[in-house]
Each structure stands twice: as structure tokens, then as C-alpha cells.
PAGUPA-51882 format. One line per 8 residues: number of its first residue (from 0); their letters; for each residue x, z, y of C-alpha. Coordinates in steps of 0.5 Angstrom, whole numbers, plus 500, padded with zeros to 3 digits. Example, Ala and Ser with C-alpha at 12.3 -4.5 7.8 and 13.67 -1.06 7.14 Angstrom:
<recs>
0 = AS = 525 516 491 ~ 527 514 498
</recs>
This chain:
<recs>
0 = MSSGGGPL = 193 612 571 ~ 195 610 578 ~ 202 609 579 ~ 202 602 582 ~ 207 597 579 ~ 213 600 579 ~ 218 603 573 ~ 215 608 569
8 = FLGLDLST = 219 614 565 ~ 218 617 558 ~ 220 624 555 ~ 218 625 548 ~ 219 633 545 ~ 219 634 537 ~ 217 641 537 ~ 216 646 531
16 = QALKATLI = 208 645 532 ~ 207 638 535 ~ 210 631 538 ~ 209 630 545 ~ 210 625 550 ~ 210 625 558 ~ 209 619 562 ~ 212 619 569
24 = DINVQGLD = 213 615 575 ~ 219 613 579 ~ 217 619 584 ~ 217 624 578 ~ 209 625 578 ~ 206 626 571 ~ 201 620 569 ~ 199 622 562
32 = EVYIPFDE = 201 626 556 ~ 200 625 548 ~ 200 631 544 ~ 200 630 536 ~ 199 637 533 ~ 202 637 526 ~ 197 642 522 ~ 191 638 525
40 = NFPQFHTK = 193 631 524 ~ 197 631 517 ~ 193 637 513 ~ 196 633 506 ~ 203 637 508 ~ 199 644 508 ~ 204 646 514 ~ 202 652 518
48 = GGVLPAGD = 205 652 525 ~ 209 646 523 ~ 212 649 517 ~ 211 650 510 ~ 208 657 508 ~ 212 662 505 ~ 212 661 497 ~ 211 654 497
56 = SRLTQPDQ = 213 650 491 ~ 217 645 496 ~ 221 651 498 ~ 228 653 495 ~ 227 660 497 ~ 220 663 498 ~ 221 666 505 ~ 225 659 507
64 = AAAPIEMY = 222 656 514 ~ 222 648 513 ~ 218 642 514 ~ 217 635 510 ~ 221 630 514 ~ 216 625 512 ~ 211 629 517 ~ 215 628 523
72 = ILAIDMLW = 216 620 521 ~ 208 620 521 ~ 207 623 527 ~ 212 618 531 ~ 208 613 528 ~ 202 616 530 ~ 205 617 537 ~ 206 610 538
80 = ETIVNEKK = 199 608 536 ~ 196 613 540 ~ 200 611 547 ~ 199 603 546 ~ 192 602 542 ~ 188 608 545 ~ 191 610 551 ~ 194 603 553
88 = WPVSRIVS = 200 606 557 ~ 203 600 560 ~ 209 600 556 ~ 213 594 558 ~ 214 598 565 ~ 217 604 562 ~ 225 603 564 ~ 228 609 560
96 = ISCAGQQH = 226 614 555 ~ 229 621 553 ~ 228 626 548 ~ 228 633 547 ~ 227 637 540 ~ 227 644 537 ~ 234 647 537 ~ 238 648 531
104 = ASVYLSEE = 234 644 526 ~ 237 639 523 ~ 236 632 519 ~ 240 629 513 ~ 241 621 512 ~ 243 618 506 ~ 249 613 506 ~ 244 607 507
112 = ACSRLSKV = 240 610 512 ~ 244 606 518 ~ 243 599 515 ~ 236 600 513 ~ 234 602 520 ~ 237 596 523 ~ 233 592 518 ~ 226 595 520
120 = QPDKNLHL = 221 590 521 ~ 216 590 527 ~ 210 588 522 ~ 210 595 519 ~ 210 602 521 ~ 216 606 520 ~ 214 611 515 ~ 213 605 510
128 = QLDHGFFS = 220 603 511 ~ 224 609 512 ~ 221 612 506 ~ 225 614 499 ~ 232 613 500 ~ 233 613 507 ~ 234 621 508 ~ 238 625 503
136 = RVIVPNWQ = 234 631 504 ~ 226 631 504 ~ 225 638 506 ~ 229 640 512 ~ 230 647 515 ~ 227 649 521 ~ 230 654 527 ~ 226 660 524
144 = DATTLEEC = 229 660 518 ~ 233 666 516 ~ 236 665 509 ~ 243 665 511 ~ 245 672 513 ~ 250 671 507 ~ 253 665 510 ~ 253 668 517
152 = EELMQYAT = 258 673 515 ~ 262 668 511 ~ 263 665 518 ~ 264 671 522 ~ 270 673 517 ~ 273 667 517 ~ 273 666 524 ~ 276 673 525
160 = AKWGTAYV = 282 672 519 ~ 283 665 523 ~ 283 667 530 ~ 284 675 530 ~ 280 680 533 ~ 278 682 540 ~ 273 685 544 ~ 269 679 543
168 = PALCRKTG = 268 676 536 ~ 273 670 534 ~ 267 666 532 ~ 264 668 539 ~ 270 666 543 ~ 271 659 540 ~ 263 657 539 ~ 260 661 545
176 = SIAHTRFT = 255 665 540 ~ 256 670 534 ~ 254 667 527 ~ 246 666 527 ~ 241 665 521 ~ 238 659 525 ~ 244 656 527 ~ 246 649 524
184 = GAQILRWR = 253 651 521 ~ 250 657 517 ~ 245 652 515 ~ 249 647 513 ~ 254 652 509 ~ 249 654 505 ~ 246 647 503 ~ 253 645 501
192 = KKDPEQYD = 254 651 496 ~ 247 651 493 ~ 246 643 493 ~ 253 640 493 ~ 250 633 490 ~ 245 632 495 ~ 251 634 500 ~ 255 629 497
200 = ETASILLV = 250 624 498 ~ 249 625 505 ~ 252 620 511 ~ 250 623 517 ~ 247 630 519 ~ 243 630 526 ~ 239 635 530 ~ 232 633 531
208 = SNFLTTLL = 234 631 538 ~ 239 625 536 ~ 234 624 530 ~ 229 622 535 ~ 233 618 539 ~ 236 614 534 ~ 229 612 532 ~ 228 609 538
216 = GAGSARRV = 233 604 536 ~ 230 602 530 ~ 230 594 528 ~ 237 594 532 ~ 241 600 532 ~ 247 600 526 ~ 249 607 528 ~ 246 614 529
224 = APLDKSDA = 245 616 537 ~ 251 621 539 ~ 249 629 539 ~ 248 632 546 ~ 254 637 548 ~ 249 642 550 ~ 245 641 543 ~ 252 641 539
232 = CGMNLWNM = 253 648 542 ~ 247 651 538 ~ 251 650 531 ~ 257 655 531 ~ 261 649 530 ~ 263 646 537 ~ 269 649 540 ~ 267 651 547
240 = NSEKPHWS = 274 655 549 ~ 277 648 551 ~ 279 644 557 ~ 276 638 553 ~ 271 642 548 ~ 271 638 541 ~ 269 640 534 ~ 273 646 531
248 = IPLLRFVS = 276 642 525 ~ 278 649 522 ~ 270 651 522 ~ 268 644 519 ~ 274 644 514 ~ 271 651 512 ~ 264 649 512 ~ 265 643 508
256 = KQDRLDKN = 270 646 503 ~ 275 641 505 ~ 283 643 505 ~ 286 637 508 ~ 284 632 513 ~ 281 625 511 ~ 286 619 514 ~ 283 614 511
264 = RKIIPGTE = 277 612 515 ~ 277 610 522 ~ 277 615 527 ~ 272 617 532 ~ 274 614 539 ~ 276 620 543 ~ 278 625 537 ~ 285 622 536
272 = ALGGYTKL = 288 628 538 ~ 285 632 533 ~ 289 629 527 ~ 283 625 523 ~ 277 627 520 ~ 274 632 516 ~ 268 629 511 ~ 263 634 516
280 = ERMLGRVQ = 266 631 522 ~ 264 624 520 ~ 257 627 518 ~ 256 630 525 ~ 259 624 529 ~ 260 624 536 ~ 258 628 542 ~ 256 625 548
288 = SDPAEALG = 261 627 554 ~ 257 624 560 ~ 250 626 560 ~ 248 621 565 ~ 250 615 561 ~ 245 611 557 ~ 246 610 550 ~ 243 603 550
296 = YVGNWLQK = 236 599 549 ~ 230 600 545 ~ 230 597 539 ~ 227 590 536 ~ 222 595 533 ~ 219 598 539 ~ 220 591 543 ~ 216 587 538
304 = RYGFNEHC = 211 591 535 ~ 209 595 541 ~ 211 591 547 ~ 217 595 550 ~ 221 591 555 ~ 228 589 552 ~ 232 593 558 ~ 228 599 557
312 = LISQGTGD = 234 604 556 ~ 235 610 551 ~ 237 616 555 ~ 241 622 551 ~ 236 627 548 ~ 237 634 548 ~ 235 641 545 ~ 228 644 547
320 = NPATLQCL = 231 650 551 ~ 236 645 555 ~ 230 641 556 ~ 227 647 560 ~ 233 647 564 ~ 232 640 566 ~ 225 641 568 ~ 226 647 572
328 = TPQFGEAV = 233 646 575 ~ 234 654 576 ~ 240 655 581 ~ 245 660 581 ~ 242 667 582 ~ 235 665 578 ~ 233 665 571 ~ 228 662 567
336 = ISLGTSDT = 224 667 562 ~ 220 665 557 ~ 215 670 554 ~ 213 667 548 ~ 213 669 540 ~ 220 671 542 ~ 222 672 549 ~ 228 668 552
344 = ILLPSNEY = 232 668 558 ~ 236 662 561 ~ 241 664 566 ~ 245 659 569 ~ 253 660 570 ~ 259 657 572 ~ 264 661 568 ~ 265 661 560
352 = TPSAQYHV = 264 668 558 ~ 262 669 551 ~ 259 675 549 ~ 256 678 542 ~ 250 679 547 ~ 248 672 548 ~ 249 665 547 ~ 253 660 552
360 = FSHPVHCP = 251 653 552 ~ 254 647 556 ~ 249 645 561 ~ 245 639 559 ~ 246 635 566 ~ 253 637 568 ~ 258 632 570 ~ 265 633 571
368 = QDTQTPRY = 265 631 578 ~ 259 635 579 ~ 259 641 584 ~ 252 642 584 ~ 250 643 577 ~ 252 649 573 ~ 257 648 568 ~ 254 653 563
376 = FLMFVYKN = 247 657 561 ~ 247 663 558 ~ 241 664 553 ~ 238 671 551 ~ 234 671 545 ~ 229 677 543 ~ 225 677 537 ~ 220 682 539
384 = GSLAREWV = 216 678 544 ~ 209 676 544 ~ 209 679 537 ~ 210 686 539 ~ 205 686 545 ~ 200 683 541 ~ 201 689 536 ~ 200 694 541
392 = RDTYCNSN = 194 690 544 ~ 190 690 537 ~ 192 697 535 ~ 191 701 542 ~ 186 696 546 ~ 181 693 541 ~ 185 686 541 ~ 183 685 548
400 = WDEFNAAI = 188 682 553 ~ 183 685 559 ~ 183 692 556 ~ 191 691 555 ~ 192 689 562 ~ 188 695 565 ~ 192 700 560 ~ 198 697 564
408 = DDGVAKHP = 195 699 571 ~ 192 706 568 ~ 196 711 572 ~ 201 707 575 ~ 205 712 579 ~ 212 712 583 ~ 216 714 577 ~ 216 709 571
416 = DRQGVGFY = 218 715 566 ~ 212 719 568 ~ 208 718 561 ~ 214 716 557 ~ 218 711 554 ~ 217 706 548 ~ 221 701 544 ~ 217 697 539
424 = WLRPEILP = 222 693 534 ~ 217 690 529 ~ 222 685 527 ~ 229 687 526 ~ 231 685 533 ~ 237 681 536 ~ 238 685 543 ~ 240 690 541
432 = WEARGVHR = 242 688 534 ~ 238 690 528 ~ 234 695 532 ~ 228 696 528 ~ 222 701 528 ~ 217 704 534 ~ 220 709 538 ~ 217 714 543
440 = YECREKKW = 220 719 548 ~ 216 724 553 ~ 220 728 558 ~ 218 735 557 ~ 221 741 561 ~ 226 736 564 ~ 228 734 556 ~ 227 728 553
448 = EQVQEFDS = 224 729 546 ~ 222 723 541 ~ 214 724 539 ~ 210 720 534 ~ 205 718 539 ~ 204 719 547 ~ 199 724 549 ~ 195 718 552
456 = PRYNARAI = 195 712 546 ~ 193 707 551 ~ 200 708 555 ~ 203 704 549 ~ 201 698 553 ~ 205 699 559 ~ 211 702 555 ~ 212 696 551
464 = VQSQFMDF = 212 691 557 ~ 216 696 561 ~ 221 697 556 ~ 222 689 554 ~ 223 688 562 ~ 228 694 563 ~ 232 690 558 ~ 231 684 561
472 = RGRIAQVL = 234 687 568 ~ 240 691 565 ~ 243 684 561 ~ 241 680 567 ~ 244 684 572 ~ 251 686 568 ~ 252 678 567 ~ 250 677 575
480 = SATQGKNL = 255 682 577 ~ 261 680 573 ~ 260 673 574 ~ 257 671 580 ~ 257 677 585 ~ 250 677 586 ~ 243 680 585 ~ 237 676 581
488 = SRVYVVGG = 233 672 587 ~ 228 669 583 ~ 225 668 576 ~ 221 662 573 ~ 216 665 568 ~ 214 660 562 ~ 210 661 555 ~ 204 663 553
496 = AAKNQTLC = 204 670 557 ~ 206 667 563 ~ 199 666 565 ~ 198 674 565 ~ 198 676 572 ~ 199 683 570 ~ 205 682 566 ~ 208 678 572
504 = QLLANVLG = 207 683 577 ~ 210 688 573 ~ 216 684 572 ~ 217 683 579 ~ 217 690 580 ~ 222 691 574 ~ 227 686 576 ~ 226 687 584
512 = CEVARPVV = 225 679 585 ~ 220 674 586 ~ 217 671 580 ~ 215 664 580 ~ 211 660 575 ~ 213 653 575 ~ 208 647 577 ~ 209 642 572
520 = VGRSAETN = 202 639 572 ~ 200 631 572 ~ 194 627 572 ~ 189 626 566 ~ 189 619 565 ~ 181 619 563 ~ 179 624 569 ~ 184 624 574
528 = ERVPYNIG = 184 631 574 ~ 190 636 575 ~ 192 638 568 ~ 198 642 566 ~ 204 638 562 ~ 209 640 557 ~ 215 643 560 ~ 220 640 554
536 = SVGAAYRA = 217 633 555 ~ 217 633 562 ~ 224 635 562 ~ 226 629 558 ~ 222 625 562 ~ 226 627 568 ~ 233 626 564 ~ 230 619 563
544 = RWTWECAK = 229 618 571 ~ 236 621 572 ~ 240 616 567 ~ 236 610 570 ~ 238 612 577 ~ 245 612 575 ~ 245 606 571 ~ 242 602 577
552 = TKSRPSFN = 246 605 582 ~ 253 605 578 ~ 254 612 581 ~ 253 619 578 ~ 249 623 583 ~ 247 630 581 ~ 241 631 576 ~ 238 636 582
560 = EVIAKARA = 239 631 587 ~ 236 625 584 ~ 230 629 582 ~ 229 633 588 ~ 229 626 592 ~ 224 623 588 ~ 219 629 588 ~ 220 629 596
568 = NGGAEAPY = 219 621 596 ~ 212 622 592 ~ 210 628 597 ~ 210 632 591 ~ 208 639 592 ~ 213 645 591 ~ 215 645 583 ~ 213 652 583
576 = EIVARPDP = 208 657 586 ~ 210 665 587 ~ 206 669 583 ~ 208 676 584 ~ 213 679 589 ~ 216 686 588 ~ 214 693 591 ~ 220 696 594
584 = QRVQAYSE = 218 703 592 ~ 217 701 585 ~ 223 697 585 ~ 227 703 587 ~ 224 708 582 ~ 226 703 576 ~ 233 702 579 ~ 234 710 579
592 = FVPQWEEL = 231 710 572 ~ 236 705 569 ~ 241 710 567 ~ 236 714 563 ~ 233 708 560 ~ 239 705 557 ~ 241 712 554 ~ 234 712 551
600 = EIGAAQAS = 235 705 548 ~ 242 706 545 ~ 239 712 542 ~ 233 709 539 ~ 237 703 536 ~ 242 708 533 ~ 236 711 530 ~ 233 705 527
608 = SVASTPWG = 236 705 520 ~ 231 711 519 ~ 225 708 523 ~ 219 707 520 ~ 215 701 520 ~ 208 702 522 ~ 206 694 521 ~ 207 694 514
</recs>
């Protein structure tokens, strides 16, 4: 590990399947990483992919997606032991820490939790001190949970009755999103209805990001860390439609079934104009308005047990998607596309333009006086990402990616519609909403007809990827033309499928812009070889670096300015590499085909109610 003797910065990422840590130096060069996968290290919990399997007796519903909170605490203990005793990182030089966590997922603390947290002793691991009684809920919902459809409908109906109807649904106008099963508001509403006693025994409801941040103060802190403004947007409870965003008191009262405000408790500073508390507002606590402000210093437990410096700052934590933005820093006219189990698009914006088609979140590192950083980012989510691509690969390409890629390249013609169009919604889709089934179309004698199978079954490989990317193109172009008056100039691809060069080239041709792959790399402390680093924890480490710079200079330089300057001082390579450039001829062909393709997608979505499902 070569970093001289200067200050170091640590980023943590508690994701669905693992807890990760990234250590960087003052020039944001990666020094080392630690990775703690849950299934492998804690087999006693019997999780699969970090969540309890369907039908597990610990679940309140057979199809619930949830995880034991004890597993997270054990992972945190293992992380610190690995960092200090196995990796031997010089933790006394770490001057700032920030966290990322799976968005929407929540953690529930009891009335005695803060008192117990402040009394944590350095001679024992956390899991021996934060056991029974610290949490009011020991099995906590994961972002993948979809058992709250009824509650989503209740939230939508309440918001409509409260604020009226319009082109954009009322809940979306207020909170930036229509109700979604994974969003924390619907999860809290269902839990309060199903287990009111447990709800009444709860003092604090945290997201994973501020839960992990709170534990950094163990042994000293007497209160939970505030929520990040960007992460709070993923709850359907945060009123974004305001000059000064705040908790929506009507929504909090509806979710908590509280008819009157409680004026008997001390009001949170900055919320006086809201007229007092609801019980749920006390549970959720304060939202941090200044993303650059440090929250304090690491607690006595980390100082005495592991040797952290008493002046090591705790920086604000955020969700995993905002942390990705912190890592990649896309600008206006650029987008991040994650090609994973689900496909996700992150698009920076300066306009609050709520729509049922996407989510609007506050940008995690935008400060009021900052003119360089976008105020918001839009997020488009597709359920049928790699899941659907893998189904086509297994069904038509002998479960082999090389054959899948070759099938994409087979007969590539000037016109994208030459062999047909296909839509593959193996799970009820978000975009288009509730679209489902497999739908194939071929053009015969200048007329489009639905077919059971293509003349060439291998064409399914090209059809699925082409269709997914055409949807990306249409939705991105619609937003950019309406809000920024510009075309897409570059996309950054991340996720498992981002390594597939064939997919990247097709993406460039469909979107009509260059495709870049982030160069998020560092050095292995053991071999000094360049290795890929985890984007979420790197984004958190960058946030730690920025917070420290702001505290040191007592100013508010923009996040991008600090990271770019640090990278330049270290002589770093470009933070990305261009992996595909568009072929002008094929870009033109896709452009000409857009109206016909959109008509076919609308027809396929409308036919979804009678569509067959060949996967089960």
C-alpha cells in the first residue's frame, strides 16, 4: 500500500449481498478494498443473495424479501476486524468516512437504542452489545420486497383525494415518484397495519445509509445520524415540490394513522413552520440539507478498539444509486446506464419535472450556491434487465454468451426492423407499467403481424437487446428535449453486462452517442496490480474526501471541482474509457424506425393482459 503518510479516506457500502469498504488517498487513488459477502460468511442465516429464501419461517409472508438485521451487525464487526487485523490498514490516518446503502431498505430501532449506542464499550464487538432490545424489528425489508401493492394503492388514492387529479398523479407531484412497493413509505404503512405493537415500540426508522452512518458514532453518539436528502426522496414521504423540501405532514399522518399533531415534544430545528410533530416524523428525524457538512467525529468505540483518530470526520451517507452518481459525476447531456438484474438509467437534471414514468431525486452533492452540480437526477427502472437477456441466452443460445453475441451480429443490416421486433417482459414491467409476456412481430408485405416465433429463432438475441435499448432511447430523448434542449452526448455503462462489448456497440448505435465504461480501479495491497473497485464504496469515499476538503478550507467548493482537482494532482488516468462509438448509418436507421417501434411497444403493452408467460 503506497500512499506516503498523508490523509486517507474510507467509503463503506452495505448492499443487498455484501458489505464493502474502499480506501483512497488524498488524490482519490484507490489503495485497497475489503469485501464481506453475506451468504458466504454467515451461512447460519440461510440467506440467498443476501435475503431470506421464499417461504422461510422468519418471513411474515412467503414471498416477502427481507433480511436479518443481526447479519448486518456481524458483517460490520467482521469488516473492522479484517481492515485492522488482517489487512492492517493505517486507520489512524483516515480523516473522513462516508457510507452508501441499498436504497429504500429500512432499519428499526427501539426506544433504548440511542442510550445503548452511546454506552457501547471498546472491549467487545458490536453484535454482543447491540443485540436483543436494540432493534424493534429483527427481520427488516429489502428493496426487492413487493408485498405492498395494497398500500401503494392506498397512498395513491389518499394523495389524489388530498391534492386533486392532474396529468401527473398527485403523489408523484409531491414526492417525485408514484407509489412503488419497494419505497419505504408503503413498507412502513403495511408494517404499522400488520404489527401495530411493534410499530409503537419503535423510536427511530432509518434507511440503511444513515443506519450504517449512525454506527460510526458508537460509544459516543446519543442520536441517530440524519437522513441524506437524496435518499429521503426514495420514501414517497418527502415533499420535493417546495422551495424548501420537507417531510409531507399529511402523508406522515396518513401512514401513521395520526389525526392530530403532537406538540408535546421538542420540535426538530428547521421544522418549526410545519406546526409540530407527527409520531412518524419523530421516528424519521432530520434530513441533512447541506451535503458537504460533516456530522461529527467517529465514536469512542472505533477510536479505542481499532485506533481511529479522534478527529476522523463522519460524512453524510447516501443510497447506492446516489453513490453511483458521486463516483461517476455525469454532467448535463450525459447518463449512467446500469445493465444488471434490473436495468437502471440515471440522468442529471436541473428541472423538477415529476412523471409517472420515472423517479426524481435530489442530487446527493448539490449545494444551494453550487451552479456546477445538477439539482436533481432522474431514475428510470426496468425489472426485465439481465433476467430477460439470460432467459433468451439459455433458450436460444445454449446458455452461452459467445453464441448470444454472435446471434446479435448475425445478419446485421442497415435497417433494424429487417427480421422483426420483440418485447420480453418476463416479470410485470415498470416501463411500460405492468407490461408482461413475450410479444414478437414481423413485417410481411409491408404489414406488421404478431408471430409466435421468428423465422430465425436465434434472432431473439438481437431482438431483446435492440428492444430494451430502443426504450432507453425514447425515454431519455423525451426528457432531454423537454428540459435541456440537447441530445445525449455520452452514456456511462456499469453493471455485469457493461463488460459485453457487443452490447456496448449496439447501445452506441441505438442511442447515437459514445459509450464509456468507468475506470474505477485501484491497486491490490497484496500484489500492487490494478484491480476493479466497487462503485458504491468508491462514491462514498469521494464524498468523504469532499467533506474533509470543505471542513479544512471552511468553504464550499463543488464536489466535481474537488474530485477533478484531486484526480489531476495525482496524475490519474481519465475516469472512463470510450468503448463504443456510433455507426452513423445505423444511427440514422434507428432514428427512422422510432415511430414504428413506439407504436409496436404500445400495442404489445396493451395486449399484456392476455399474454402468455413461457417461463413458468
